[in-house]
Structures are given as structure tokens and as C-alpha cells.
C-alpha positions in Angstrom: 58.1 -220.5 5.9 55.5 -223.1 4.2 53.3 -221.9 1.2 49.5 -221.5 1.8 49.1 -222.0 -1.2 48.1 -219.8 -4.7 45.8 -217.4 -5.6 45.5 -216.4 -9.4 45.4 -213.1 -10.5 42.9 -212.1 -13.7 45.6 -212.0 -15.9 46.1 -216.1 -15.2 49.5 -215.7 -14.2 49.7 -217.6 -10.5 50.3 -215.2 -8.1 51.9 -216.9 -4.8 51.6 -216.0 -1.0 54.5 -217.4 1.0 53.2 -217.7 4.3 54.1 -218.3 7.9 52.5 -221.6 9.2 51.6 -219.8 12.1 48.4 -219.6 14.8 46.0 -217.6 15.0 47.1 -215.6 17.7 50.6 -214.9 16.0 51.6 -212.7 13.1 52.5 -213.4 10.0 54.4 -211.8 7.2 53.9 -211.8 3.4 56.8 -210.7 1.5 56.5 -212.5 -1.4 52.8 -211.2 -2.3 53.6 -209.0 -4.6 56.3 -210.5 -7.0 56.2 -208.3 -9.9 59.1 -205.6 -10.9 56.7 -203.5 -12.6 54.9 -201.3 -10.9 53.9 -201.5 -7.2 52.3 -204.6 -6.7 50.5 -207.1 -9.9 48.4 -209.1 -6.9 44.9 -208.5 -7.5 42.8 -207.7 -4.4 39.3 -209.2 -4.5 36.7 -207.2 -2.3 33.4 -208.7 -1.3 30.7 -206.4 -1.6 30.7 -203.5 -4.1 28.9 -200.6 -2.4 30.6 -197.2 -1.3 33.7 -198.5 0.5 34.2 -200.7 -2.3 34.1 -198.0 -4.5 36.5 -195.9 -2.6 38.9 -198.7 -2.3 39.1 -198.8 -6.0 39.7 -194.9 -6.2 42.5 -195.5 -3.7 43.9 -198.2 -5.7 43.9 -196.4 -9.2 46.8 -193.8 -8.3 48.8 -196.7 -7.3 48.1 -198.8 -10.3 46.5 -201.5 -7.9 43.9 -203.7 -9.3 40.9 -204.2 -7.1 38.0 -206.7 -8.3 34.6 -206.3 -6.7 31.7 -209.1 -6.0 28.4 -207.3 -5.4 24.8 -208.7 -6.4 23.9 -205.4 -7.9 25.1 -205.3 -11.7 24.7 -201.3 -11.1 27.1 -201.3 -7.5 28.8 -198.1 -6.6 31.9 -199.9 -7.0 30.9 -201.1 -10.8 31.8 -198.6 -12.8 35.3 -198.2 -11.4 36.4 -201.5 -10.5 39.2 -203.5 -12.4 36.3 -206.2 -12.6 33.0 -206.3 -11.0 31.7 -209.8 -10.7 27.4 -209.9 -9.9 27.0 -212.5 -7.3 26.2 -212.7 -4.1 29.0 -212.3 -1.5 26.9 -214.7 0.8 26.9 -217.4 -1.9 29.1 -219.9 -1.4 29.5 -220.8 -4.9 29.8 -217.0 -6.2 32.8 -216.4 -3.8 34.7 -219.5 -4.6 34.5 -218.7 -8.4 35.2 -215.0 -7.8 38.3 -215.7 -5.4 39.9 -217.7 -8.4 41.0 -214.3 -10.0 42.1 -212.8 -7.1 45.5 -212.8 -5.3 44.1 -211.9 -1.4 40.4 -211.1 -0.7 39.2 -208.9 1.9 35.9 -207.4 2.4 34.0 -204.1 2.4 31.2 -205.7 4.1 31.1 -208.1 6.9 27.6 -210.0 6.3 29.1 -212.3 4.2 29.2 -215.8 3.9 32.3 -216.9 6.7 31.8 -220.5 6.3 33.6 -220.2 2.7 35.6 -218.1 3.9 37.2 -220.1 6.5 37.1 -223.4 3.8 39.0 -221.0 1.2 41.6 -219.8 3.8 42.1 -223.8 4.9 42.8 -224.3 1.5 45.7 -221.2 0.8 43.5 -218.9 -0.3 44.7 -215.6 1.4 42.0 -214.0 3.4 42.4 -210.8 5.1 41.3 -210.1 7.8 41.3 -213.8 8.6 37.8 -215.5 8.8 37.9 -215.6 12.4 37.8 -212.2 12.7 35.0 -211.6 10.6 32.8 -214.3 12.3 33.6 -212.7 15.8 32.3 -209.6 14.3 29.3 -210.5 12.4 28.0 -211.6 15.9 27.6 -208.9 18.3 27.3 -211.1 21.2 30.3 -213.3 20.6 32.4 -210.1 19.7 31.3 -208.7 23.4 32.6 -211.9 24.6 35.9 -212.0 22.5 36.6 -208.1 23.8 35.6 -209.2 27.7 37.9 -212.0 27.3 41.2 -209.9 26.2 39.8 -207.1 29.4 38.9 -204.8 26.7 36.5 -202.1 28.5 32.7 -202.6 27.8 29.6 -201.8 29.1 28.2 -204.8 30.8 25.9 -207.2 28.5 24.0 -210.5 28.7 22.6 -212.7 26.1 18.7 -212.9 25.7 17.0 -216.2 24.9 13.6 -215.8 26.7 11.4 -213.2 28.5 12.8 -213.8 31.8 16.4 -213.5 30.7 15.4 -209.8 29.6 13.3 -209.1 32.9 16.4 -210.3 34.8 18.7 -208.2 32.8 16.2 -204.9 33.5 16.7 -206.0 37.3 20.5 -206.2 36.7 21.5 -203.2 34.5 18.4 -201.0 35.5 16.8 -198.8 32.7 16.7 -197.8 30.2 18.0 -200.8 28.8 19.8 -201.4 25.5 18.7 -204.3 23.4 20.6 -205.6 20.1 20.1 -208.1 17.5 23.4 -210.0 17.7 23.9 -210.0 13.6 22.9 -208.4 10.7 23.0 -205.0 13.0 24.4 -201.6 11.5 23.4 -198.2 10.8 21.0 -198.0 14.2 19.1 -200.8 12.6 19.0 -204.2 15.4 18.8 -201.9 18.2 16.1 -200.9 20.7 15.5 -199.2 23.6 13.4 -200.4 26.8 12.8 -197.6 29.0 10.8 -199.7 31.6 9.8 -203.4 32.5 6.6 -202.7 30.3 8.4 -201.8 27.4 10.3 -205.2 27.1 8.1 -206.9 24.9 7.9 -204.2 22.4 11.8 -204.0 21.9 12.1 -207.6 21.8 9.2 -207.6 19.2 10.8 -204.8 17.2 13.6 -206.4 16.6 12.1 -209.5 15.6 11.7 -211.8 18.6 14.3 -213.9 20.6 14.8 -216.6 17.6 16.5 -213.9 16.1 19.0 -213.7 18.5 19.1 -211.1 21.0 21.7 -209.6 23.9 21.0 -206.9 26.7 23.6 -204.3 26.9 23.7 -201.9 30.0 22.7 -198.7 29.0 26.0 -196.4 28.8 25.3 -192.4 29.9 28.1 -191.4 27.4 28.8 -187.8 27.2 30.8 -188.4 23.6 30.7 -190.8 20.9 34.7 -191.3 19.3 35.7 -193.4 17.1 39.5 -194.6 15.8 40.9 -196.2 12.5 43.2 -198.4 13.5 45.5 -200.2 11.0 46.7 -203.8 11.2 49.5 -205.0 9.2 50.3 -208.6 8.4 53.2 -208.6 10.9 50.8 -207.4 13.7 52.1 -203.9 14.0 49.2 -201.3 14.3 49.1 -197.6 13.4 46.3 -195.5 14.4 44.7 -192.7 13.2 43.5 -189.6 15.2 40.5 -189.9 17.5 37.2 -188.2 15.8 33.9 -186.9 17.2 30.7 -188.8 15.9 27.2 -187.2 16.0 24.3 -189.4 15.5 20.4 -188.9 14.8 18.2 -191.6 14.4 20.7 -194.1 15.4 23.0 -193.3 12.3 26.3 -191.0 12.0 25.3 -187.9 10.7 28.7 -186.2 10.9 32.6 -186.9 12.4 34.5 -184.0 13.3 38.1 -184.3 13.1 40.5 -184.4 15.7 38.0 -184.9 18.5 37.7 -181.8 21.0 38.9 -183.9 23.9 42.2 -183.3 26.5 45.2 -184.9 25.3 44.8 -187.4 27.9 41.2 -188.8 27.1 42.8 -189.3 23.4 45.6 -191.5 24.3 43.0 -193.2 26.6 41.0 -193.8 23.6 43.6 -195.3 21.2 44.9 -197.6 24.1 41.4 -199.2 23.9 41.0 -199.2 20.2 44.3 -200.5 19.9 43.8 -203.0 22.4 41.0 -204.2 20.9 42.1 -204.2 17.3 45.2 -206.0 18.8 43.3 -208.9 20.1 41.9 -209.8 16.2 43.8 -211.4 13.6 44.7 -210.7 10.2 45.1 -207.3 8.3 43.5 -204.3 7.3 42.0 -201.4 8.8 39.3 -201.6 11.2 37.0 -199.2 12.5 36.7 -198.5 16.0 33.8 -196.7 17.8 33.8 -196.0 21.7 31.8 -194.4 24.4 33.5 -191.6 26.6 31.4 -191.5 30.0 31.2 -188.5 32.0 34.1 -189.4 34.2 36.3 -190.0 31.7 36.6 -193.4 31.2 36.2 -195.1 27.8 34.1 -197.8 26.8 34.2 -200.0 23.3 31.0 -200.2 21.6 31.8 -202.2 18.4 34.6 -203.0 15.8 34.0 -203.0 11.9 37.0 -204.9 10.3 37.0 -202.6 7.4 37.1 -199.3 6.2 34.2 -197.6 8.4 32.2 -194.0 8.0 33.9 -192.5 10.6 37.3 -192.7 8.3 35.7 -191.0 5.4 37.5 -187.6 6.3 40.7 -189.6 5.9 40.7 -188.8 2.3 41.3 -185.1 2.2 42.6 -184.7 5.9 45.1 -187.4 6.2 48.7 -188.3 4.4 47.3 -191.4 3.8 43.7 -192.7 3.4 41.8 -195.5 5.7 41.3 -197.1 1.7 44.7 -196.7 0.8 46.0 -197.9 4.2 43.1 -200.9 4.2 45.2 -201.9 0.4 48.6 -201.4 2.0 48.0 -203.7 4.7 46.2 -206.8 3.1 48.9 -206.8 0.0 51.6 -206.9 2.9 52.9 -203.1 1.9 54.1 -200.6 4.5 51.8 -198.9 6.4 51.0 -195.3 5.7 51.1 -192.0 7.9 47.9 -191.7 9.1 48.6 -188.1 10.8 46.4 -185.8 9.6 48.1 -183.1 7.1 44.9 -180.2 7.6 44.3 -179.1 11.3 40.8 -179.8 11.1 37.9 -181.8 9.0 34.2 -182.1 9.6 32.4 -185.1 7.3 28.5 -185.0 6.5 26.5 -188.2 5.4 24.2 -187.3 2.3 21.3 -189.6 3.6 18.5 -189.8 1.0 15.5 -187.3 1.8 12.7 -189.2 -0.1 12.7 -192.0 -2.9 13.4 -191.6 -6.5 13.3 -188.1 -8.3 12.5 -185.8 -5.5 15.4 -187.5 -3.3 18.0 -187.4 -5.9 17.0 -183.5 -6.4 17.4 -182.9 -2.6 20.9 -184.4 -2.6 22.1 -182.7 -6.1 20.9 -179.5 -4.3 23.2 -180.3 -1.6 26.1 -181.2 -3.7 25.9 -178.3 -5.2 26.1 -175.9 -2.6 29.1 -177.9 -1.6 31.3 -176.9 -4.4 31.0 -173.8 -3.8 32.5 -173.5 -0.5 36.5 -173.5 0.3 37.7 -176.5 1.6 34.9 -178.8 0.6 34.9 -181.9 -1.7 31.8 -184.0 -2.6 31.9 -187.5 -2.9 28.8 -189.1 -4.8 28.2 -193.0 -4.6 26.0 -193.5 -8.2 23.7 -195.9 -6.4 21.2 -197.1 -8.5 17.8 -195.4 -6.4 17.4 -193.1 -3.7 15.4 -193.8 -0.4 15.2 -192.2 3.0 17.9 -192.6 5.0 20.0 -194.3 2.8 24.0 -193.4 2.4 24.5 -192.1 -1.0 27.2 -190.0 -0.8 29.2 -187.6 1.6 30.8 -183.9 2.0 34.4 -183.9 3.8 35.4 -180.2 4.6 39.0 -179.3 5.5 39.8 -176.1 7.1 42.7 -174.3 9.3 40.4 -174.7 12.6 36.9 -176.5 14.0 35.2 -173.2 14.2 36.0 -172.7 10.4 35.1 -175.9 9.1 31.4 -175.7 10.9 30.9 -172.5 9.8 31.8 -173.9 6.1 29.3 -176.7 6.9 26.6 -174.3 8.2 27.0 -172.5 5.0 26.6 -175.6 2.5 23.1 -176.4 4.9 21.8 -173.0 4.6 22.3 -172.6 0.8 20.5 -176.2 0.2 17.6 -174.9 2.3 17.8 -177.1 4.9 16.1 -176.0 8.3 14.5 -177.5 11.4 14.8 -181.6 11.4 16.8 -181.6 8.3 20.1 -179.8 9.9 22.5 -182.4 10.6 23.7 -182.9 14.5 27.0 -181.6 15.5 29.7 -183.4 17.8 29.1 -182.6 21.7 31.4 -179.4 22.4 33.5 -178.8 25.3 34.5 -176.0 27.4 37.4 -173.3 26.3 40.1 -175.3 27.8 38.8 -178.3 26.1 37.9 -180.4 29.8 35.3 -182.8 29.8 33.0 -183.0 32.7 29.1 -183.5 32.7 27.9 -179.9 33.1 30.0 -178.8 29.5 29.4 -181.4 27.4 25.7 -180.7 26.3 25.4 -181.5 22.5 25.0 -178.9 20.0 23.2 -178.5 16.9 24.3 -177.1 13.1 20.8 -175.5 13.2 22.4 -172.7 15.8 25.4 -172.0 13.2 22.8 -171.4 10.4 20.7 -169.1 12.8 24.1 -167.1 13.7 25.0 -166.8 9.4 21.5 -165.5 9.1 21.3 -163.0 11.9 22.1 -159.2 10.9 25.5 -157.6 12.0 26.0 -154.1 13.4 27.2 -151.3 11.6 30.7 -151.6 13.5 31.1 -155.6 12.4 31.1 -155.2 8.5 29.6 -158.8 8.3 32.2 -160.3 10.6 30.4 -161.5 13.1 28.7 -165.0 14.0 26.8 -164.4 10.6 29.9 -163.9 8.2 31.7 -166.9 6.8 34.3 -166.2 4.8 34.2 -162.5 4.8 36.0 -159.7 6.3 35.4 -157.7 9.0 36.0 -155.2 11.4 35.7 -153.2 14.5 35.6 -149.5 14.6 37.8 -147.7 17.1 35.4 -145.9 19.5 35.6 -142.7 21.4 36.4 -144.9 24.4 39.3 -146.4 22.9 36.9 -149.8 22.9 35.4 -151.8 20.2 32.4 -150.6 18.9 30.0 -152.9 18.4 25.6 -153.1 17.0 23.0 -152.3 19.9 22.1 -156.1 20.2 25.8 -157.3 21.3 26.1 -156.7 25.0 29.0 -155.0 25.6 31.5 -155.8 28.2 32.4 -153.2 31.0 33.9 -149.8 30.0 37.2 -149.9 28.9 37.5 -154.1 28.4 35.1 -154.1 25.5 36.6 -156.0 22.6 36.1 -158.9 20.4 34.3 -160.2 17.1 32.9 -163.3 17.0 33.8 -165.3 13.9 36.9 -162.7 13.8 40.5 -165.1 12.8 42.7 -162.0 13.4 43.2 -159.6 15.9 44.7 -155.9 14.8 45.5 -154.1 17.7 47.0 -150.5 18.2 48.4 -148.7 21.2 46.7 -145.6 20.1 44.3 -144.4 17.3 47.0 -142.4 15.9 48.3 -145.9 14.7 45.2 -146.3 12.8 46.2 -144.9 9.1 49.2 -147.1 9.6 47.5 -150.5 10.8 44.4 -150.1 8.5 46.5 -151.5 5.9 46.4 -154.6 7.4 42.8 -154.4 7.3 42.6 -153.9 3.9 44.9 -156.8 3.0 42.9 -159.1 5.2 39.1 -157.9 3.6 40.8 -158.5 0.1 41.7 -162.1 1.0 38.4 -162.8 2.8 40.2 -163.4 6.4 37.5 -162.3 9.2 39.2 -159.9 11.8 39.2 -157.5 14.7 40.3 -153.9 15.0 40.7 -152.0 18.1 42.8 -149.9 20.8 44.7 -151.8 23.3 47.6 -149.7 25.1 50.3 -151.8 27.1 51.0 -148.3 29.4 47.5 -147.0 29.6 45.2 -150.1 29.5 47.5 -153.0 31.2 44.4 -154.7 32.4 42.9 -154.6 28.9 45.9 -155.8 27.6 46.6 -158.4 29.9 43.1 -159.9 29.5 43.1 -159.4 25.8 46.2 -161.3 25.1 45.1 -164.0 27.8 42.1 -164.7 26.2 42.5 -164.1 22.1 42.9 -167.7 21.3 40.0 -169.0 23.5 37.7 -166.7 21.0 39.0 -168.2 18.2 41.7 -165.7 17.3 44.4 -167.3 15.2 47.4 -164.6 14.8 47.6 -161.0 16.3 49.2 -158.1 14.5 50.4 -155.2 16.9 51.1 -152.3 16.0 52.5 -149.7 18.4 55.3 -146.6 18.3 57.7 -144.8 20.6 58.7 -147.5 23.6 56.6 -150.0 21.5 56.1 -152.5 24.4 52.8 -153.6 23.0 53.5 -156.7 20.6 56.3 -158.1 23.3 54.0 -158.0 26.3 51.3 -160.1 24.0 53.7 -162.1 22.8 54.6 -163.1 26.1 50.9 -163.6 27.1 49.4 -165.3 24.2 50.2 -168.6 22.8 49.7 -167.3 19.3 52.1 -165.7 16.6 52.3 -162.3 17.2 53.6 -159.8 13.9 54.8 -156.4 15.1 54.8 -153.5 13.5 56.9 -150.2 14.4 55.0 -147.3 13.7 56.9 -144.1 13.0 56.8 -141.5 15.8 57.2 -137.7 16.0 60.9 -138.7 16.7 63.9 -140.9 15.9 61.8 -141.7 12.5 60.6 -145.3 13.9 63.8 -146.7 14.9 63.2 -146.9 18.4 59.8 -148.8 17.6 61.9 -151.0 15.4 65.0 -151.6 17.9 61.9 -152.2 20.8 59.9 -155.2 19.1 62.7 -156.5 17.3 65.0 -157.2 20.4 63.0 -159.7 22.5 64.4 -161.9 24.8 65.0 -165.3 23.9 61.4 -167.6 24.0 59.3 -164.9 23.4 59.2 -164.6 19.4 57.8 -161.5 17.7 57.9 -161.7 13.9 58.9 -158.1 13.4 58.2 -156.3 9.9 59.5 -152.8 8.5 58.4 -149.5 10.3 54.9 -148.6 9.2 54.5 -151.7 7.1 51.2 -153.1 8.4 50.4 -154.6 4.7 53.4 -156.8 4.9 52.2 -158.1 8.2 48.7 -159.0 7.0 50.3 -160.6 4.2 52.5 -162.8 6.6 49.4 -163.8 8.5 47.7 -164.4 5.5 50.7 -167.0 4.2 50.7 -168.6 7.5 46.9 -169.2 7.1 47.5 -170.6 3.7 49.9 -173.2 4.2 46.8 -174.8 6.2 44.1 -173.9 4.0 44.3 -174.3 0.3 41.9 -171.8 -0.3 44.0 -169.4 0.8 47.0 -170.4 -0.5 44.9 -170.0 -4.1 44.7 -166.5 -3.6 48.1 -166.1 -2.2 48.7 -167.7 -5.9 46.4 -164.9 -7.6 47.9 -161.9 -5.8 51.5 -162.7 -6.9 50.4 -162.9 -10.6 48.4 -159.5 -10.2 51.9 -158.3 -8.7 53.6 -159.6 -11.8 50.7 -157.8 -14.2 51.2 -154.6 -12.6 55.0 -154.8 -12.8 54.7 -155.9 -16.4 52.4 -153.0 -17.3 54.3 -150.3 -15.9 57.6 -152.3 -17.9 56.1 -152.0 -20.9 54.3 -148.3 -20.8 57.8 -147.1 -19.9 59.5 -149.0 -22.8 56.7 -147.6 -25.2 56.8 -143.3 -24.0 60.2 -143.2 -22.8 61.8 -142.4 -19.3 61.0 -138.9 -19.7 57.2 -138.9 -20.6 57.1 -141.6 -18.1 58.3 -139.3 -15.2 56.4 -136.3 -15.9 53.6 -138.6 -15.7 54.5 -139.9 -12.5 54.9 -136.2 -11.1 51.5 -135.4 -12.5 49.7 -138.0 -10.3 
């Protein structure tokens, strides 16, 4: 192993990076980069760029005790307040980059539009640059990027370089229209793209992009059904670790929302990961890479482009994953073991906060949105502290985590509604698939969050107690009708007699074999209301309405139900039959009948065959069934978990108050008081 040279930490001590002398297409290991035994690592990470990505790199470094310096021309750059050191200077200026590099043990980037020639020269002199300058050079020029990936057999849309109008006209003939025209360099956030819908519009598209002298290329239109993204981490040894595939939704060519994980079949997710890893695998150096993909109607995955740094589509990882993309990038460039990229919450959605207006008006609008978010469970706000606000400029983001995709969408809808967003201000959502998540040209239509906002404002019927589509975290119930179905408001279309059930927005189904079980099962409804978990309550008899039971059990999970509480007396077949038909957890409540004191119901429910589990509670104890469901939800939802802790404290307080009273008045007076009650 030969040395690549000496970098210097900000304390002036030499930090040695022993590297393999290898070619670009081979891997190298930097086991000696961190030479201290105090803390995790003493190497200073130098970041070219101090924007929001640099800021979040600094935030990720802090808990690990790592030092991150930034080079940025703005004195009040977002990272300036929290960086270990902020050098004011341009990352495109050779002299500034060289001076900055002297105080760093390893250089990396938060923006690819840097002086790559200087990085190349520094690397040849022994300065450690990750990812490699050759990778940054490839990605800086989108046409070279396309050529590189095509050479390495990564699936892409067809493309061609445009030197003049004749080339553009020929591209239109070859690829057809609409035709995507793109700038080769300095293109991001939708800038540098123009669509020509016909040969007559070619000149206009070229002019919008600054003319052929700027450097253009054409790309065959990809009729994508979904826009997907994957964050892929590459270690110094060439190892790859990928985050879950996510869906992105754009408006005016700018990413507005990111939903994780993507609502796509497992086979499609595997195909997307394969393309993303193949793309990153043919690049050089360590770091985190943002990979943008297109999902076509036939299921094919095409690469759109790659960023050699943390990416907007990976912001959600801060709250939703075991290791954030920012911590992962630091781990990668320092040669530390790569962290676990798995999600630690079932669902997340990220909303970019974009400037709505110049100056104070834009600041006030953003402030209102942030205040709306902090009141919503599972929401985290990120404010970049940029020195000014401009229309369509990214100035912050909000990430919402929750137990499922539907819940986080509802929480986002509530934030948007409270902030007063309507019409064009409402952000788009990722495209939805059908209940079975199959992706076809017919069921992948784009949805707008405006629909969810409208549902929040919609009136609910008397029988729903606010648990319809208009309810977010509130409780709700469906009353038992005389026909044994679920009573609803007149505005809600009923299904045919005998099969009506379901409350939009309900997360728990409370079912019972007869309305005579309601006095027992109502305790479950009361608990769920106390904890703010939306539910539905109805009669489903295993013996008298078997078709209804079958349909309920088979469809419950597709309607958003996440757990079922089933109460039954006598033979008590309902919980077991529903558990046999549904993939959801089922909690059975034995209801005490007129004979055998409920023991027949208890034994019937608890003695299920192997492979068909039913969580069986005490006789007539629907309250504990609901509390068990709440505990399950709390394992994945911090807001619910906090309510459980508060509930336990209330129980403790009640018991202590009783003990204090007993000790104060004596057992005789205390007992007399109980008898009078």
C-alpha cells in the first residue's frame, strides 16, 4: 500500500491517508484515514459548498463528534452557522479551493458544479477527494454522463448531441415528438430542460436554453408512469448499500414531494435497485449518490440522472431511516463502515418548502407553513436559514413519518390546510397504483393533494363521528343499523343491503357477531377515541352473514384497516374465521353468554390451529383488546407511543390517589364510601 500524500486537519496536525495505488476502476481502502484514539475520527471533512446539503452534513457530523468545514461564497450560507469552519470563497475558484484543502483531511462536495480541474490537480498531488474528480467531471456534463452510462449498459432513454439546428431536426425525426432538449452543464431543479412539441417549436426550445453554443443534447421522450429515486452509498472498498426506492412528484420541473417507500410491486423495486446500483457501481470513489429513475408503463426502468452527493430525494432518511443519507456520506468518505439504510418507520413523506414570494412576504408564508407542521404528529421541520427568500427557491422541508402511506398523506393534508394552501399552491403527490399495487397504464394516474384537502373539509354524517375522509387523527365510529349494517350519512353511497360497511379513514375495525355484544365491545371504541385512533364498528356474523364476513375480512386491509378487534360469544367462530381470511392482526374478545360464563367463547377463540393466530383477551375485556392495538400502533408511531406513556402515568396517579385516601380515612370509611357508590 503506497501513500497518496498528506492532508492537514484544522489543528495543524498531519492526517495520513494510506491508499492503494490503483486504477480508477478498482477499489481502494483507507483504513488509516482516522488516526486518533480519541473519539471516532479526527479527520476534517472539507465540503465544497455550504448550502442546505452542507448544512445537513454538519448536523449529521455533530452527534459523532466529526469536524466538517465548508467552502462557500456566501458569508451567511446555510451551513455557516453550524460548520466547524466556514471559509468564504468560491468553490469554482482554483486558489480558494487550494487554500481550503490545506485544512482538510478529505474533500467532498455538496454540489457538483465545482472547479473539477483543480480537484483533479489536487488529487494528483495526493489530496484525498471523494467521490473521485473523474466521477464529478462525468456527472457535471449530462451528455458525458449519458455516454458513460450507455457504455456501461445502464438502461437509458435514447439521446444525441446537438451541435446545430440540423442535428435538432434530425433528432426530432429519429425520436419523434415531444422531444426533450437539455443543457449539458449547470442544469438542476428543472433548469436547463425544454420540451419541443413539434419541429416548429425546436428553435424556441433551443433559444430558451441559451443556444447551441451553451452545449445541448436531445433525449427521446420517456412516457414514464412514475418518477422514482434511490439513494445508493458506495464505500471506499467499492461496497454498495441502497436505501428503499421512493416516489417523487414534480411541479414546474421542481421536486415537491417524496414518498417512502414507493408504492410499487416488489419486483419493480428490485428492478429499480438493480439499475441504480449498476449506475453507481460504474462510477469511482466513495460517497452517497442520488439516482433518479423513470418507471415506464410496461414496467421497464430507465435511468434519468445521477448526483454524486446527498440528494433532495433522500431528505426523508433523517427521520425515517436507521442511518441518514448525510451520516452515510460522512461514513463513506471517511472509510467508516456503512450504516443501515433500512427504514425505521413504515411510511414517510417529505415536502419541499419553496419560496412563494420575494422577501418578507415569502418569509411570512413559510413561517405559517412551519407553524402548521409542528402541531401535527410525526412531522419534523427543517429551516435552511438562507439569507433571503425568492420564488421557487428551496428554503426548507418538512418530513412526516407514520404507520402507513395513507396516514402520512393525511397529516400532510392537514398541514397544507392549516397553512391556507389552495389551488395551484397545493403540492402534487406521487402517482398512485391500485389496491394490489400493480402498475399498469390504466391505474397509475397522478393524484393531487388537493383531493385530500377537500376531504378534510367535507362534512361527515352523524354515524361517522368525524372518522370519515374528513378526519385526520380524530376518532370515529359507525353506528349499528337495524339491518345489521353500518349506518352512514345520506351523502355516502350504500352498498347493497347486507354488505354495507366501512368508514373511510378508519384504521381499526371493531366487529361483533350480534348487536347484543355492543355493551362489551363499546369499551374498545371508547379506548380508541381516547387515543385518537379512527375506527369503524359494525355487526359481522360468522354464522348468519357468512358472505358479509368473508368480504369484510378479505377487503379490510385494502381499505386501510390495520387491525381488527372481533368480539363473539357462544361458538365464537368470528375471530378465527376472520384471522384465516385476513392478513391483518386479529384480537379476539370472548363475550360472556347466558351459559358457561363465557368459557365456551374463550376456549373457542384461544384454541386456534397452528398458522392462524388470534390474540385472545380476557372474557368481556374489549378495553384491553383496544389497548393492545394501541400498543402495536405505538411501536411505529411516536405520537401514539407518547399517549401510552401518558396513559400509564394517569393509571399510576389514580392508584396513588386511592392509596392516599385509604390511608387518610381508614379502611372502614373507605369501604363505606365504596358501598355507597
